[in-house]
All heavy atoms as a GROMACS GRO file, in nm:
protein
  618
    1LEU      N    1  16.510  21.892  10.557
    1LEU     CA    2  16.589  21.900  10.670
    1LEU      C    3  16.499  21.875  10.792
    1LEU      O    4  16.407  21.950  10.804
    1LEU     CB    5  16.664  22.032  10.675
    1LEU     CG    6  16.776  22.045  10.780
    1LEU    CD1    7  16.872  21.938  10.768
    1LEU    CD2    8  16.838  22.183  10.768
    2ALA      N    9  16.533  21.786  10.872
    2ALA     CA   10  16.456  21.760  11.004
    2ALA      C   11  16.542  21.728  11.111
    2ALA      O   12  16.660  21.667  11.098
    2ALA     CB   13  16.354  21.651  10.967
    3ASP      N   14  16.501  21.760  11.233
    3ASP     CA   15  16.573  21.724  11.355
    3ASP      C   16  16.524  21.594  11.420
    3ASP      O   17  16.520  21.586  11.533
    3ASP     CB   18  16.565  21.838  11.454
    3ASP     CG   19  16.631  21.968  11.414
    3ASP    OD1   20  16.728  21.951  11.341
    3ASP    OD2   21  16.596  22.073  11.447
    4SER      N   22  16.492  21.501  11.333
    4SER     CA   23  16.436  21.370  11.380
    4SER      C   24  16.487  21.260  11.300
    4SER      O   25  16.521  21.276  11.180
    4SER     CB   26  16.284  21.378  11.378
    4SER     OG   27  16.230  21.254  11.408
    5THR      N   28  16.502  21.136  11.356
    5THR     CA   29  16.545  21.021  11.279
    5THR      C   30  16.425  20.968  11.207
    5THR      O   31  16.436  20.889  11.116
    5THR     CB   32  16.618  20.922  11.373
    5THR    OG1   33  16.522  20.889  11.468
    5THR    CG2   34  16.746  20.971  11.426
    6ASP      N   35  16.307  20.985  11.267
    6ASP     CA   36  16.181  20.926  11.200
    6ASP      C   37  16.112  21.045  11.140
    6ASP      O   38  16.081  21.152  11.206
    6ASP     CB   39  16.092  20.873  11.312
    6ASP     CG   40  16.159  20.743  11.364
    6ASP    OD1   41  16.233  20.681  11.298
    6ASP    OD2   42  16.129  20.725  11.492
    7LEU      N   43  16.075  21.024  11.013
    7LEU     CA   44  16.008  21.132  10.940
    7LEU      C   45  15.887  21.070  10.862
    7LEU      O   46  15.908  20.967  10.796
    7LEU     CB   47  16.101  21.199  10.843
    7LEU     CG   48  16.045  21.319  10.765
    7LEU    CD1   49  16.002  21.434  10.856
    7LEU    CD2   50  16.141  21.366  10.667
    8THR      N   51  15.777  21.120  10.884
    8THR     CA   52  15.653  21.072  10.810
    8THR      C   53  15.620  21.171  10.706
    8THR      O   54  15.610  21.292  10.726
    8THR     CB   55  15.536  21.057  10.910
    8THR    OG1   56  15.576  20.968  11.017
    8THR    CG2   57  15.413  21.006  10.846
    9VAL      N   58  15.600  21.118  10.586
    9VAL     CA   59  15.569  21.203  10.470
    9VAL      C   60  15.428  21.156  10.427
    9VAL      O   61  15.411  21.042  10.393
    9VAL     CB   62  15.666  21.198  10.359
    9VAL    CG1   63  15.625  21.279  10.242
    9VAL    CG2   64  15.804  21.245  10.414
   10ARG      N   65  15.332  21.247  10.404
   10ARG     CA   66  15.210  21.207  10.348
   10ARG      C   67  15.195  21.287  10.215
   10ARG      O   68  15.200  21.405  10.210
   10ARG     CB   69  15.090  21.251  10.436
   10ARG     CG   70  14.958  21.225  10.386
   10ARG     CD   71  14.846  21.255  10.468
   10ARG     NE   72  14.843  21.132  10.567
   10ARG     CZ   73  14.754  21.112  10.658
   10ARG    NH1   74  14.651  21.210  10.666
   10ARG    NH2   75  14.746  21.022  10.733
   11TYR      N   76  15.169  21.209  10.112
   11TYR     CA   77  15.152  21.257   9.977
   11TYR      C   78  14.995  21.282   9.958
   11TYR      O   79  14.918  21.184   9.970
   11TYR     CB   80  15.206  21.157   9.872
   11TYR     CG   81  15.188  21.199   9.725
   11TYR    CD1   82  15.260  21.300   9.669
   11TYR    CD2   83  15.081  21.138   9.650
   11TYR    CE1   84  15.230  21.342   9.545
   11TYR    CE2   85  15.069  21.174   9.517
   11TYR     CZ   86  15.140  21.272   9.463
   11TYR     OH   87  15.123  21.309   9.341
   12VAL      N   88  14.961  21.402   9.909
   12VAL     CA   89  14.824  21.439   9.890
   12VAL      C   90  14.808  21.478   9.747
   12VAL      O   91  14.893  21.562   9.694
   12VAL     CB   92  14.778  21.549   9.986
   12VAL    CG1   93  14.637  21.590   9.958
   12VAL    CG2   94  14.804  21.511  10.131
   13PHE      N   95  14.714  21.419   9.682
   13PHE     CA   96  14.691  21.444   9.542
   13PHE      C   97  14.554  21.486   9.520
   13PHE      O   98  14.457  21.434   9.562
   13PHE     CB   99  14.722  21.316   9.455
   13PHE     CG  100  14.704  21.334   9.313
   13PHE    CD1  101  14.799  21.403   9.235
   13PHE    CD2  102  14.605  21.272   9.253
   13PHE    CE1  103  14.777  21.411   9.096
   13PHE    CE2  104  14.582  21.284   9.114
   13PHE     CZ  105  14.672  21.351   9.038
   14ASP      N  106  14.528  21.592   9.438
   14ASP     CA  107  14.393  21.641   9.411
   14ASP      C  108  14.345  21.560   9.289
   14ASP      O  109  14.391  21.586   9.174
   14ASP     CB  110  14.399  21.796   9.384
   14ASP     CG  111  14.257  21.853   9.355
   14ASP    OD1  112  14.164  21.787   9.396
   14ASP    OD2  113  14.257  21.961   9.301
   15VAL      N  114  14.251  21.468   9.312
   15VAL     CA  115  14.200  21.392   9.203
   15VAL      C  116  14.098  21.471   9.131
   15VAL      O  117  14.007  21.527   9.179
   15VAL     CB  118  14.132  21.264   9.267
   15VAL    CG1  119  14.067  21.175   9.153
   15VAL    CG2  120  14.229  21.180   9.348
   16THR      N  121  14.127  21.467   9.000
   16THR     CA  122  14.026  21.526   8.902
   16THR      C  123  13.936  21.428   8.825
   16THR      O  124  13.837  21.465   8.771
   16THR     CB  125  14.094  21.635   8.807
   16THR    OG1  126  14.196  21.563   8.743
   16THR    CG2  127  14.158  21.752   8.893
   17ASP      N  128  13.996  21.314   8.809
   17ASP     CA  129  13.918  21.209   8.735
   17ASP      C  130  13.869  21.104   8.829
   17ASP      O  131  13.937  21.014   8.873
   17ASP     CB  132  14.009  21.148   8.626
   17ASP     CG  133  13.945  21.044   8.551
   17ASP    OD1  134  13.816  21.031   8.552
   17ASP    OD2  135  14.015  20.963   8.482
   18TYR      N  136  13.745  21.120   8.872
   18TYR     CA  137  13.686  21.033   8.978
   18TYR      C  138  13.668  20.890   8.928
   18TYR      O  139  13.643  20.798   9.012
   18TYR     CB  140  13.559  21.091   9.032
   18TYR     CG  141  13.584  21.228   9.098
   18TYR    CD1  142  13.542  21.344   9.048
   18TYR    CD2  143  13.652  21.233   9.221
   18TYR    CE1  144  13.573  21.468   9.099
   18TYR    CE2  145  13.681  21.356   9.282
   18TYR     CZ  146  13.639  21.479   9.216
   18TYR     OH  147  13.673  21.592   9.278
   19ALA      N  148  13.669  20.864   8.805
   19ALA     CA  149  13.648  20.726   8.746
   19ALA      C  150  13.773  20.642   8.784
   19ALA      O  151  13.755  20.516   8.789
   19ALA     CB  152  13.632  20.727   8.610
   20THR      N  153  13.881  20.701   8.834
   20THR     CA  154  14.003  20.629   8.860
   20THR      C  155  14.002  20.582   9.003
   20THR      O  156  14.076  20.488   9.037
   20THR     CB  157  14.128  20.713   8.837
   20THR    OG1  158  14.130  20.824   8.917
   20THR    CG2  159  14.140  20.750   8.692
   21MET      N  160  13.914  20.628   9.081
   21MET     CA  161  13.902  20.592   9.216
   21MET      C  162  13.830  20.448   9.240
   21MET      O  163  13.742  20.421   9.166
   21MET     CB  164  13.826  20.693   9.300
   21MET     CG  165  13.892  20.827   9.297
   21MET     SD  166  13.808  20.959   9.375
   21MET     CE  167  13.856  20.929   9.544
   22ASP      N  168  13.885  20.384   9.332
   22ASP     CA  169  13.825  20.247   9.360
   22ASP      C  170  13.683  20.257   9.413
   22ASP      O  171  13.648  20.348   9.490
   22ASP     CB  172  13.917  20.181   9.470
   22ASP     CG  173  13.893  20.032   9.484
   22ASP    OD1  174  13.780  19.993   9.522
   22ASP    OD2  175  13.978  19.958   9.435
   23PRO      N  176  13.597  20.170   9.358
   23PRO     CA  177  13.449  20.172   9.410
   23PRO      C  178  13.441  20.153   9.556
   23PRO      O  179  13.351  20.198   9.619
   23PRO     CB  180  13.389  20.067   9.334
   23PRO     CG  181  13.470  20.043   9.212
   23PRO     CD  182  13.611  20.072   9.259
   24LEU      N  183  13.541  20.086   9.620
   24LEU     CA  184  13.542  20.067   9.760
   24LEU      C  185  13.546  20.201   9.837
   24LEU      O  186  13.498  20.214   9.953
   24LEU     CB  187  13.649  19.970   9.802
   24LEU     CG  188  13.653  19.909   9.943
   24LEU    CD1  189  13.519  19.845   9.982
   24LEU    CD2  190  13.768  19.819   9.960
   25PHE      N  191  13.614  20.290   9.786
   25PHE     CA  192  13.631  20.426   9.842
   25PHE      C  193  13.487  20.489   9.853
   25PHE      O  194  13.456  20.541   9.960
   25PHE     CB  195  13.725  20.514   9.761
   25PHE     CG  196  13.708  20.660   9.794
   25PHE    CD1  197  13.764  20.712   9.911
   25PHE    CD2  198  13.628  20.751   9.731
   25PHE    CE1  199  13.756  20.844   9.953
   25PHE    CE2  200  13.607  20.883   9.767
   25PHE     CZ  201  13.672  20.934   9.875
   26TYR      N  202  13.406  20.472   9.754
   26TYR     CA  203  13.277  20.536   9.759
   26TYR      C  204  13.187  20.469   9.868
   26TYR      O  205  13.109  20.530   9.932
   26TYR     CB  206  13.202  20.532   9.627
   26TYR     CG  207  13.274  20.614   9.521
   26TYR    CD1  208  13.349  20.560   9.427
   26TYR    CD2  209  13.277  20.757   9.525
   26TYR    CE1  210  13.414  20.635   9.318
   26TYR    CE2  211  13.345  20.836   9.434
   26TYR     CZ  212  13.410  20.768   9.332
   26TYR     OH  213  13.477  20.847   9.238
   27GLN      N  214  13.205  20.339   9.878
   27GLN     CA  215  13.132  20.265   9.977
   27GLN      C  216  13.165  20.298  10.115
   27GLN      O  217  13.084  20.321  10.205
   27GLN     CB  218  13.157  20.116   9.954
   27GLN     CG  219  13.063  20.026  10.036
   27GLN     CD  220  13.090  19.880  10.006
   27GLN    OE1  221  13.171  19.841   9.912
   27GLN    NE2  222  13.010  19.788  10.063
   28VAL      N  223  13.304  20.314  10.140
   28VAL     CA  224  13.350  20.362  10.273
   28VAL      C  225  13.304  20.500  10.305
   28VAL      O  226  13.260  20.530  10.408
   28VAL     CB  227  13.501  20.358  10.281
   28VAL    CG1  228  13.558  20.417  10.401
   28VAL    CG2  229  13.547  20.207  10.275
   29LEU      N  230  13.310  20.589  10.210
   29LEU     CA  231  13.268  20.731  10.227
   29LEU      C  232  13.119  20.735  10.260
   29LEU      O  233  13.081  20.805  10.355
   29LEU     CB  234  13.291  20.814  10.101
   29LEU     CG  235  13.252  20.958  10.110
   29LEU    CD1  236  13.331  21.032  10.215
   29LEU    CD2  237  13.272  21.025   9.969
   30ALA      N  238  13.036  20.659  10.188
   30ALA     CA  239  12.891  20.667  10.226
   30ALA      C  240  12.862  20.603  10.356
   30ALA      O  241  12.784  20.677  10.429
   30ALA     CB  242  12.818  20.578  10.113
   31HIS      N  243  12.923  20.496  10.403
   31HIS     CA  244  12.901  20.440  10.532
   31HIS      C  245  12.963  20.526  10.642
   31HIS      O  246  12.904  20.543  10.760
   31HIS     CB  247  12.953  20.301  10.539
   31HIS     CG  248  12.860  20.212  10.471
   31HIS    ND1  249  12.861  20.182  10.338
   31HIS    CD2  250  12.751  20.133  10.520
   31HIS    CE1  251  12.775  20.094  10.300
   31HIS    NE2  252  12.700  20.063  10.403
   32TRP      N  253  13.072  20.595  10.613
   32TRP     CA  254  13.134  20.676  10.714
   32TRP      C  255  13.041  20.807  10.736
   32TRP      O  256  13.018  20.844  10.852
   32TRP     CB  257  13.275  20.720  10.663
   32TRP     CG  258  13.341  20.814  10.773
   32TRP    CD1  259  13.416  20.771  10.878
   32TRP    CD2  260  13.350  20.953  10.778
   32TRP    NE1  261  13.464  20.882  10.945
   32TRP    CE2  262  13.424  20.988  10.882
   32TRP    CE3  263  13.292  21.057  10.690
   32TRP    CZ2  264  13.450  21.127  10.916
   32TRP    CZ3  265  13.325  21.187  10.720
   32TRP    CH2  266  13.394  21.219  10.840
   33LEU      N  267  12.987  20.862  10.632
   33LEU     CA  268  12.907  20.975  10.643
   33LEU      C  269  12.769  20.931  10.725
   33LEU      O  270  12.719  21.000  10.808
   33LEU     CB  271  12.860  21.030  10.508
   33LEU     CG  272  12.975  21.112  10.439
   33LEU    CD1  273  12.928  21.140  10.297
   33LEU    CD2  274  13.005  21.230  10.510
   34ALA      N  275  12.716  20.814  10.680
   34ALA     CA  276  12.600  20.757  10.752
   34ALA      C  277  12.623  20.740  10.892
   34ALA      O  278  12.549  20.775  10.987
   34ALA     CB  279  12.552  20.629  10.684
   35TYR      N  280  12.744  20.688  10.937
   35TYR     CA  281  12.777  20.665  11.075
   35TYR      C  282  12.781  20.793  11.149
   35TYR      O  283  12.729  20.804  11.253
   35TYR     CB  284  12.916  20.589  11.083
   35TYR     CG  285  12.970  20.575  11.215
   35TYR    CD1  286  12.921  20.482  11.306
   35TYR    CD2  287  13.067  20.654  11.261
   35TYR    CE1  288  12.973  20.470  11.429
   35TYR    CE2  289  13.128  20.650  11.381
   35TYR     CZ  290  13.071  20.550  11.470
   35TYR     OH  291  13.118  20.544  11.607
   36ASN      N  292  12.843  20.896  11.089
   36ASN     CA  293  12.854  21.021  11.152
   36ASN      C  294  12.724  21.101  11.168
   36ASN      O  295  12.714  21.189  11.256
   36ASN     CB  296  12.966  21.104  11.097
   36ASN     CG  297  13.095  21.064  11.127
   36ASN    OD1  298  13.128  21.057  11.245
   36ASN    ND2  299  13.176  21.019  11.032
   37LEU      N  300  12.634  21.073  11.073
   37LEU     CA  301  12.495  21.146  11.075
   37LEU      C  302  12.387  21.061  11.147
   37LEU      O  303  12.282  21.112  11.162
   37LEU     CB  304  12.459  21.178  10.938
   37LEU     CG  305  12.543  21.283  10.866
   37LEU    CD1  306  12.508  21.293  10.716
   37LEU    CD2  307  12.536  21.413  10.936
   38CYS      N  308  12.422  20.938  11.184
   38CYS     CA  309  12.324  20.852  11.237
   38CYS      C  310  12.256  20.912  11.361
   38CYS      O  311  12.127  20.895  11.380
   38CYS     CB  312  12.380  20.714  11.271
   38CYS     SG  313  12.259  20.581  11.308
   39ASP      N  314  12.330  20.966  11.462
   39ASP     CA  315  12.266  21.018  11.578
   39ASP      C  316  12.174  21.134  11.546
   39ASP      O  317  12.064  21.142  11.608
   39ASP     CB  318  12.369  21.074  11.670
   39ASP     CG  319  12.452  20.964  11.744
   39ASP    OD1  320  12.393  20.856  11.760
   39ASP    OD2  321  12.564  20.986  11.789
   40HIS      N  322  12.199  21.211  11.455
   40HIS     CA  323  12.111  21.326  11.422
   40HIS      C  324  11.992  21.286  11.344
   40HIS      O  325  11.885  21.355  11.350
   40HIS     CB  326  12.196  21.431  11.338
   40HIS     CG  327  12.322  21.474  11.412
   40HIS    ND1  328  12.314  21.555  11.523
   40HIS    CD2  329  12.449  21.462  11.386
   40HIS    CE1  330  12.441  21.587  11.562
   40HIS    NE2  331  12.518  21.520  11.483
   41ILE      N  332  12.003  21.185  11.256
   41ILE     CA  333  11.889  21.150  11.181
   41ILE      C  334  11.798  21.040  11.254
   41ILE      O  335  11.673  21.062  11.242
   41ILE     CB  336  11.938  21.079  11.044
   41ILE    CG1  337  12.011  21.192  10.969
   41ILE    CG2  338  11.818  21.028  10.968
   41ILE    CD1  339  12.083  21.144  10.836
   42THR      N  340  11.856  20.941  11.306
   42THR     CA  341  11.768  20.838  11.362
   42THR      C  342  11.761  20.831  11.522
   42THR      O  343  11.675  20.769  11.574
   42THR     CB  344  11.827  20.692  11.313
   42THR    OG1  345  11.956  20.670  11.365
   42THR    CG2  346  11.831  20.687  11.164
   43ALA      N  347  11.868  20.876  11.585
   43ALA     CA  348  11.883  20.871  11.724
   43ALA      C  349  11.886  20.722  11.772
   43ALA      O  350  11.826  20.692  11.874
   43ALA     CB  351  11.781  20.951  11.800
   44SER      N  352  11.934  20.632  11.691
   44SER     CA  353  11.932  20.495  11.716
   44SER      C  354  12.083  20.444  11.742
   44SER      O  355  12.155  20.443  11.645
   44SER     CB  356  11.872  20.412  11.605
   44SER     OG  357  11.896  20.276  11.615
   45ASP      N  358  12.104  20.397  11.867
   45ASP     CA  359  12.237  20.341  11.896
   45ASP      C  360  12.253  20.203  11.815
   45ASP      O  361  12.367  20.177  11.786
   45ASP     CB  362  12.248  20.312  12.046
   45ASP     CG  363  12.260  20.444  12.123
   45ASP    OD1  364  12.309  20.548  12.063
   45ASP    OD2  365  12.232  20.452  12.244
   46GLY      N  366  12.144  20.139  11.799
   46GLY     CA  367  12.156  20.003  11.731
   46GLY      C  368  12.206  20.021  11.587
   46GLY      O  369  12.298  19.953  11.538
   47LYS      N  370  12.150  20.121  11.519
   47LYS     CA  371  12.194  20.145  11.379
   47LYS      C  372  12.338  20.197  11.374
   47LYS      O  373  12.416  20.159  11.287
   47LYS     CB  374  12.095  20.242  11.314
   47LYS     CG  375  11.955  20.184  11.294
   47LYS     CD  376  11.881  20.277  11.193
   47LYS     CE  377  11.742  20.231  11.176
   47LYS     NZ  378  11.726  20.091  11.108
   48LYS      N  379  12.375  20.286  11.472
   48LYS     CA  380  12.503  20.333  11.478
   48LYS      C  381  12.610  20.217  11.499
   48LYS      O  382  12.719  20.217  11.445
   48LYS     CB  383  12.522  20.449  11.580
   48LYS     CG  384  12.654  20.519  11.565
   48LYS     CD  385  12.656  20.641  11.645
   48LYS     CE  386  12.785  20.715  11.618
   48LYS     NZ  387  12.799  20.846  11.670
   49ASN      N  388  12.570  20.133  11.599
   49ASN     CA  389  12.658  20.022  11.620
   49ASN      C  390  12.674  19.923  11.494
   49ASN      O  391  12.784  19.874  11.472
   49ASN     CB  392  12.607  19.940  11.733
   49ASN     CG  393  12.622  20.011  11.868
   49ASN    OD1  394  12.704  20.104  11.887
   49ASN    ND2  395  12.539  19.982  11.966
   50GLU      N  396  12.569  19.904  11.426
   50GLU     CA  397  12.572  19.834  11.295
   50GLU      C  398  12.668  19.890  11.200
   50GLU      O  399  12.753  19.822  11.140
   50GLU     CB  400  12.446  19.813  11.229
   50GLU     CG  401  12.347  19.722  11.309
   50GLU     CD  402  12.201  19.713  11.243
   50GLU    OE1  403  12.207  19.730  11.115
   50GLU    OE2  404  12.110  19.700  11.313
   51LEU      N  405  12.657  20.017  11.183
   51LEU     CA  406  12.749  20.097  11.090
   51LEU      C  407  12.898  20.089  11.130
   51LEU      O  408  12.982  20.073  11.054
   51LEU     CB  409  12.700  20.229  11.071
   51LEU     CG  410  12.574  20.251  10.993
   51LEU    CD1  411  12.524  20.401  11.010
   51LEU    CD2  412  12.602  20.234  10.845
   52HIS      N  413  12.910  20.099  11.263
   52HIS     CA  414  13.044  20.092  11.319
   52HIS      C  415  13.108  19.960  11.293
   52HIS      O  416  13.224  19.951  11.251
   52HIS     CB  417  13.051  20.121  11.467
   52HIS     CG  418  13.185  20.133  11.528
   52HIS    ND1  419  13.254  20.025  11.579
   52HIS    CD2  420  13.261  20.233  11.546
   52HIS    CE1  421  13.365  20.060  11.618
   52HIS    NE2  422  13.381  20.187  11.607
   53ALA      N  423  13.036  19.847  11.316
   53ALA     CA  424  13.087  19.724  11.300
   53ALA      C  425  13.114  19.692  11.148
   53ALA      O  426  13.210  19.630  11.105
   53ALA     CB  427  12.984  19.612  11.346
   54TYR      N  428  13.025  19.752  11.058
   54TYR     CA  429  13.045  19.728  10.911
   54TYR      C  430  13.166  19.808  10.867
   54TYR      O  431  13.249  19.757  10.782
   54TYR     CB  432  12.921  19.781  10.838
   54TYR     CG  433  12.930  19.750  10.691
   54TYR    CD1  434  12.913  19.623  10.648
   54TYR    CD2  435  12.953  19.859  10.598
   54TYR    CE1  436  12.919  19.595  10.504
   54TYR    CE2  437  12.959  19.829  10.464
   54TYR     CZ  438  12.939  19.701  10.424
   54TYR     OH  439  12.948  19.665  10.285
   55LEU      N  440  13.197  19.926  10.923
   55LEU     CA  441  13.312  20.008  10.880
   55LEU      C  442  13.430  19.954  10.935
   55LEU      O  443  13.538  19.932  10.874
   55LEU     CB  444  13.294  20.153  10.932
   55LEU     CG  445  13.212  20.246  10.834
   55LEU    CD1  446  13.188  20.375  10.909
   55LEU    CD2  447  13.287  20.266  10.714
   56TYR      N  448  13.440  19.931  11.074
   56TYR     CA  449  13.565  19.904  11.139
   56TYR      C  450  13.590  19.758  11.172
   56TYR      O  451  13.697  19.720  11.205
   56TYR     CB  452  13.576  19.984  11.269
   56TYR     CG  453  13.574  20.135  11.242
   56TYR    CD1  454  13.460  20.204  11.263
   56TYR    CD2  455  13.692  20.194  11.208
   56TYR    CE1  456  13.464  20.341  11.235
   56TYR    CE2  457  13.690  20.337  11.184
   56TYR     CZ  458  13.577  20.406  11.194
   56TYR     OH  459  13.580  20.540  11.177
   57GLY      N  460  13.476  19.676  11.157
   57GLY     CA  461  13.488  19.532  11.194
   57GLY      C  462  13.450  19.498  11.327
   57GLY      O  463  13.435  19.598  11.417
   58GLY      N  464  13.448  19.381  11.368
   58GLY     CA  465  13.413  19.338  11.496
   58GLY      C  466  13.349  19.197  11.496
   58GLY      O  467  13.300  19.154  11.388
   59GLN      N  468  13.360  19.139  11.610
   59GLN     CA  469  13.296  19.004  11.616
   59GLN      C  470  13.354  18.903  11.516
   59GLN      O  471  13.283  18.836  11.452
   59GLN     CB  472  13.147  19.006  11.611
   59GLN     CG  473  13.085  19.092  11.728
   59GLN     CD  474  12.939  19.101  11.711
   59GLN    OE1  475  12.877  19.060  11.618
   59GLN    NE2  476  12.876  19.163  11.819
   60GLY      N  477  13.480  18.910  11.498
   60GLY     CA  478  13.545  18.822  11.404
   60GLY      C  479  13.529  18.860  11.250
   60GLY      O  480  13.582  18.790  11.167
   61LYS      N  481  13.463  18.974  11.221
   61LYS     CA  482  13.449  19.021  11.083
   61LYS      C  483  13.543  19.134  11.058
   61LYS      O  484  13.566  19.219  11.144
   61LYS     CB  485  13.302  19.058  11.058
   61LYS     CG  486  13.209  18.941  11.070
   61LYS     CD  487  13.064  18.994  11.042
   61LYS     CE  488  12.968  18.879  11.054
   61LYS     NZ  489  12.834  18.922  11.026
   62ARG      N  490  13.586  19.143  10.930
   62ARG     CA  491  13.677  19.251  10.894
   62ARG      C  492  13.591  19.355  10.835
   62ARG      O  493  13.503  19.335  10.755
   62ARG     CB  494  13.778  19.202  10.784
   62ARG     CG  495  13.878  19.308  10.750
   62ARG     CD  496  13.975  19.238  10.667
   62ARG     NE  497  14.078  19.337  10.636
   62ARG     CZ  498  14.166  19.327  10.535
   62ARG    NH1  499  14.167  19.212  10.456
   62ARG    NH2  500  14.245  19.415  10.499
   63GLY      N  501  13.610  19.479  10.880
   63GLY     CA  502  13.536  19.598  10.831
   63GLY      C  503  13.588  19.648  10.687
   63GLY      O  504  13.694  19.606  10.649
   64ILE      N  505  13.511  19.728  10.624
   64ILE     CA  506  13.541  19.773  10.492
   64ILE      C  507  13.648  19.879  10.501
   64ILE      O  508  13.724  19.895  10.405
   64ILE     CB  509  13.419  19.820  10.416
   64ILE    CG1  510  13.349  19.936  10.481
   64ILE    CG2  511  13.321  19.703  10.387
   64ILE    CD1  512  13.238  19.997  10.390
   65LEU      N  513  13.658  19.951  10.601
   65LEU     CA  514  13.764  20.054  10.617
   65LEU      C  515  13.908  19.992  10.610
   65LEU      O  516  13.997  20.031  10.535
   65LEU     CB  517  13.743  20.143  10.739
   65LEU     CG  518  13.834  20.263  10.746
   65LEU    CD1  519  13.834  20.355  10.621
   65LEU    CD2  520  13.812  20.345  10.864
   66PRO      N  521  13.926  19.895  10.700
   66PRO     CA  522  14.068  19.826  10.689
   66PRO      C  523  14.094  19.763  10.558
   66PRO      O  524  14.201  19.758  10.501
   66PRO     CB  525  14.063  19.723  10.802
   66PRO     CG  526  13.957  19.769  10.896
   66PRO     CD  527  13.856  19.846  10.813
   67GLN      N  528  13.983  19.705  10.502
   67GLN     CA  529  13.998  19.641  10.365
   67GLN      C  530  14.030  19.743  10.258
   67GLN      O  531  14.121  19.718  10.177
   67GLN     CB  532  13.858  19.574  10.331
   67GLN     CG  533  13.868  19.504  10.200
   67GLN     CD  534  13.722  19.452  10.166
   67GLN    OE1  535  13.631  19.448  10.258
   67GLN    NE2  536  13.712  19.388  10.043
   68ALA      N  537  13.967  19.860  10.259
   68ALA     CA  538  13.994  19.968  10.169
   68ALA      C  539  14.143  20.015  10.188
   68ALA      O  540  14.216  20.048  10.093
   68ALA     CB  541  13.900  20.090  10.188
   69ARG      N  542  14.192  20.037  10.314
   69ARG     CA  543  14.325  20.077  10.343
   69ARG      C  544  14.422  19.969  10.285
   69ARG      O  545  14.521  20.012  10.235
   69ARG     CB  546  14.340  20.093  10.485
   69ARG     CG  547  14.278  20.215  10.540
   69ARG     CD  548  14.313  20.236  10.693
   69ARG     NE  549  14.264  20.364  10.736
   69ARG     CZ  550  14.218  20.387  10.851
   69ARG    NH1  551  14.230  20.287  10.943
   69ARG    NH2  552  14.171  20.503  10.890
   70PHE      N  553  14.394  19.845  10.299
   70PHE     CA  554  14.485  19.738  10.246
   70PHE      C  555  14.490  19.748  10.088
   70PHE      O  556  14.598  19.741  10.042
   70PHE     CB  557  14.429  19.601  10.287
   70PHE     CG  558  14.519  19.494  10.228
   70PHE    CD1  559  14.639  19.454  10.275
   70PHE    CD2  560  14.456  19.426  10.121
   70PHE    CE1  561  14.710  19.351  10.213
   70PHE    CE2  562  14.532  19.305  10.054
   70PHE     CZ  563  14.655  19.287  10.106
   71VAL      N  564  14.369  19.761  10.022
   71VAL     CA  565  14.372  19.771   9.883
   71VAL      C  566  14.441  19.884   9.836
   71VAL      O  567  14.523  19.877   9.737
   71VAL     CB  568  14.224  19.777   9.832
   71VAL    CG1  569  14.217  19.822   9.693
   71VAL    CG2  570  14.149  19.642   9.857
   72ASP      N  571  14.423  20.003   9.913
   72ASP     CA  572  14.503  20.128   9.866
   72ASP      C  573  14.654  20.117   9.883
   72ASP      O  574  14.722  20.157   9.800
   72ASP     CB  575  14.453  20.243   9.953
   72ASP     CG  576  14.517  20.377   9.924
   72ASP    OD1  577  14.513  20.406   9.798
   72ASP    OD2  578  14.575  20.432  10.006
   73ALA      N  579  14.691  20.045   9.993
   73ALA     CA  580  14.827  20.024  10.017
   73ALA      C  581  14.903  19.925   9.920
   73ALA      O  582  15.015  19.934   9.889
   73ALA     CB  583  14.860  19.985  10.158
   74SER      N  584  14.820  19.831   9.871
   74SER     CA  585  14.881  19.727   9.784
   74SER      C  586  14.865  19.766   9.637
   74SER      O  587  14.925  19.688   9.550
   74SER     CB  588  14.807  19.592   9.810
   74SER     OG  589  14.678  19.601   9.782
   75GLU      N  590  14.795  19.857   9.596
   75GLU     CA  591  14.785  19.896   9.458
   75GLU      C  592  14.906  19.958   9.408
   75GLU      O  593  14.970  20.033   9.472
   75GLU     CB  594  14.661  19.993   9.428
   75GLU     CG  595  14.524  19.926   9.441
   75GLU     CD  596  14.412  20.022   9.415
   75GLU    OE1  597  14.432  20.147   9.419
   75GLU    OE2  598  14.293  19.977   9.392
   76ALA      N  599  14.942  19.929   9.287
   76ALA     CA  600  15.058  19.984   9.223
   76ALA      C  601  15.016  20.068   9.106
   76ALA      O  602  14.931  20.024   9.023
   76ALA     CB  603  15.152  19.881   9.170
   77GLU      N  604  15.075  20.181   9.091
   77GLU     CA  605  15.052  20.274   8.977
   77GLU      C  606  15.110  20.215   8.854
   77GLU      O  607  15.232  20.180   8.845
   77GLU     CB  608  15.108  20.407   8.999
   77GLU     CG  609  15.054  20.521   8.910
   77GLU     CD  610  14.917  20.560   8.946
   77GLU    OE1  611  14.876  20.539   9.060
   77GLU    OE2  612  14.850  20.606   8.853
   78CYS      N  613  15.026  20.193   8.746
   78CYS     CA  614  15.084  20.145   8.620
   78CYS      C  615  15.133  20.247   8.530
   78CYS      O  616  15.092  20.346   8.517
   78CYS     CB  617  14.988  20.052   8.557
   78CYS     SG  618  14.957  19.904   8.654
   0.00000   0.00000   0.00000
């Protein structure tokens, strides 16, 4: 029951078999962690900008995060 005409529902599932996860997820997770830790480890804006472009895209290139979201949205449970 909601007092709104628009309702967003997010389904959250606790994955216990990590072999079922897409390898792209692990790639995105590793680069996202590297992006967030880059300032503390390297203090390099150049490296952080490279990671940002790789994750989110830029300069006409598509990043791996939008690609992973597309793959996740288009996969069907068999």
